[in-house]
C-alpha positions in Angstrom: 156.7 81.9 31.4 156.1 78.2 32.1 156.9 78.6 35.8 154.3 81.3 36.3 151.7 79.3 34.4 152.3 76.2 36.5 152.0 78.3 39.7 148.7 79.8 38.6 147.4 76.4 37.7 148.2 75.0 41.2 146.7 78.1 42.9 143.5 77.7 40.9 143.2 74.1 41.9 143.1 75.0 45.7 139.6 74.9 47.3 138.0 78.3 48.1 138.0 79.2 51.8 134.7 78.5 53.6 132.5 81.5 54.2 132.3 82.7 57.8 128.6 82.9 58.9 129.3 82.9 62.6 128.5 86.5 63.3 125.9 87.7 65.8 122.7 89.0 64.3 121.4 92.5 65.0 119.1 93.3 68.0 115.4 94.0 67.5 114.2 97.6 67.8 112.6 99.0 70.9 108.8 99.6 70.7 107.7 103.3 70.9 105.5 104.7 73.7 101.9 105.1 72.7 101.5 108.6 74.3 103.8 111.2 75.8 102.1 113.8 78.0 103.9 117.1 77.9 104.4 119.7 80.6 101.4 121.5 82.0 98.8 119.4 80.1 96.1 116.8 81.0 95.0 113.7 79.2 91.9 111.5 79.9 91.8 107.9 78.7 88.0 107.3 78.6 86.2 104.2 79.7 86.6 101.5 77.0 89.6 103.1 75.4 93.0 101.4 75.1 96.4 103.0 75.1 99.1 100.5 74.4 102.9 100.8 73.9 104.5 99.5 70.7 105.8 96.0 70.5 109.6 95.4 70.4 111.2 94.0 67.3 112.4 90.4 67.0 116.1 89.9 67.0 117.8 88.8 63.8 118.9 85.1 63.3 122.6 84.4 63.7 124.5 82.4 61.2 125.7 78.9 61.6 127.4 78.8 65.0 126.5 82.5 65.6 124.2 84.1 68.2 120.7 85.4 67.5 120.2 89.1 68.1 118.5 90.1 71.4 114.8 91.0 71.2 113.7 94.6 71.5 111.8 95.8 74.6 108.2 97.0 74.3 107.4 100.6 74.7 105.7 102.2 77.7 101.9 102.9 77.4 102.3 106.5 78.6 105.3 108.6 79.4 104.9 111.7 81.6 108.2 113.6 81.1 107.3 117.1 82.3 106.0 118.7 85.4 102.5 119.5 86.6 100.7 117.1 84.4 97.5 115.1 84.9 96.7 111.7 83.5 93.2 110.3 84.1 92.6 106.7 83.3 89.1 105.3 82.9 90.1 102.7 80.2 93.1 100.4 79.8 96.8 101.6 79.7 99.2 98.8 78.9 102.9 98.5 78.2 103.9 96.9 74.9 105.3 93.4 74.7 108.9 92.6 73.8 109.9 90.9 70.6 109.1 87.5 72.0 105.6 88.6 73.0 106.3 87.5 76.6 107.6 90.4 78.7 105.5 93.6 79.1 106.9 97.1 79.4 105.7 99.7 82.0 102.2 100.9 81.7 103.1 104.4 82.8 106.5 106.1 83.3 106.7 109.4 85.2 110.0 111.2 85.1 108.8 114.7 86.0 107.6 116.3 89.3 104.3 117.4 90.8 102.3 115.1 88.4 98.9 113.5 89.1 97.9 110.0 87.9 94.2 109.4 88.5 92.4 106.1 88.3 88.7 106.1 87.7 86.2 103.2 88.1 86.5 100.9 85.1 90.1 101.8 84.5 93.0 99.4 84.7 96.7 99.1 84.0 98.8 96.3 82.5 102.4 96.8 83.5 104.3 98.6 86.2 103.6 102.3 87.1 106.8 103.9 88.0 107.4 107.5 89.1 111.0 108.7 89.5 110.4 112.4 90.1 109.3 114.2 93.3 105.8 115.0 94.7 103.9 112.8 92.3 100.5 111.7 93.4 98.3 108.6 92.7 94.6 109.4 93.0 91.4 107.3 93.1 88.8 109.6 91.5 85.5 109.7 89.5 81.9 110.0 90.5 80.8 106.3 90.6 81.9 103.2 92.5 85.2 101.4 92.1 87.4 98.8 93.8 91.2 98.9 94.1 93.4 96.1 95.1 95.7 97.6 97.7 98.2 94.8 97.2 99.0 96.4 93.8 100.8 99.2 95.7 103.6 96.7 96.4 103.7 95.0 93.1 103.0 97.7 90.5 103.0 101.3 91.9 106.5 102.6 92.6 107.9 106.0 93.6 104.7 107.9 94.4 104.8 110.5 97.2 101.1 110.4 98.1 97.9 108.4 97.7 94.6 110.3 97.6 90.9 109.7 97.4 89.3 112.6 95.4 86.0 113.4 93.7 82.5 112.4 94.8 82.6 108.6 94.1 83.1 105.6 96.4 86.2 103.4 96.3 86.8 100.2 98.2 90.3 99.2 99.1 90.9 95.4 99.3 94.2 93.7 100.2 96.8 95.0 102.6 99.5 97.6 102.5 101.2 100.0 104.9 100.7 103.0 102.7 99.2 106.3 104.0 96.0 107.6 102.3 94.4 111.0 102.3 90.6 111.2 101.8 89.8 114.6 100.3 86.4 113.9 98.8 83.8 111.2 98.4 84.0 107.9 100.3 86.9 105.5 100.9 85.9 102.1 102.2 88.7 100.0 103.8 88.0 96.3 103.3 91.5 95.1 104.0 94.1 97.1 105.9 96.2 100.3 105.3 98.9 101.9 107.3 97.1 105.2 108.0 94.5 107.6 106.7 94.0 111.3 107.0 90.5 112.6 106.3 90.4 116.2 105.2 87.0 116.0 103.6 84.5 113.3 102.6 84.0 110.0 104.5 86.0 106.9 105.5 84.3 103.6 106.3 84.4 99.9 105.8 85.2 96.9 108.0 89.0 96.8 107.6 91.9 98.0 109.7 93.8 101.2 110.0 97.1 101.6 111.6 96.2 105.2 112.5 93.6 107.8 111.6 93.7 111.5 111.5 90.4 113.5 111.2 90.6 117.0 109.7 88.5 120.0 110.9 86.4 120.1 107.7 83.3 118.2 106.8 84.6 114.7 107.5 82.8 111.6 108.7 84.0 108.3 110.2 82.4 104.9 110.1 85.2 102.4 110.7 86.7 100.4 113.5 90.3 101.3 114.1 92.8 98.5 113.8 93.8 96.7 117.0 
């Protein structure tokens, strides 16, 4: 069939269509949490130890004219997803970095209720510490001496119902915040300013300022000038 042969010859001579490489690449994976504390348990991160969330994955490269994939977020250092848990940090707890290595995830995420997060001297966090449940408490504990930047309450600590000084050690509060503190044990020295303090045990001192002070009926001691 001459006509068909001629048609096929013309068709074969046509250039092949250009390949389309303009699609968007896939997103990078999200880094995993380093630790999840389950309901009713306690975990202590000792001095010198590091708990860090996993790094996010890098997004894939898009084709010519296409978009690169989004980078994955880093994982939280510790997730407390249950109720009635205790996390004691005397080392470093850090959120993982994203796929670009530039944005850090939360150091601690608390989604349950009635949990206790205790910071001990020598401990630190890298990343936000966010509590979304109810009646979660942030504690300054331990038996030695530590210093806590009170300004971190505004920039890093979010969603906590109470702030407490526990155990026999001495903590100094620097910086300023309007938060209310409860002193149950040991000594709390105010070097900056706080909104209020309630002393149910132990001692409060320093040269800073208090918006208000309440002394309990137990064995409490006062050695501070009230704010003016």
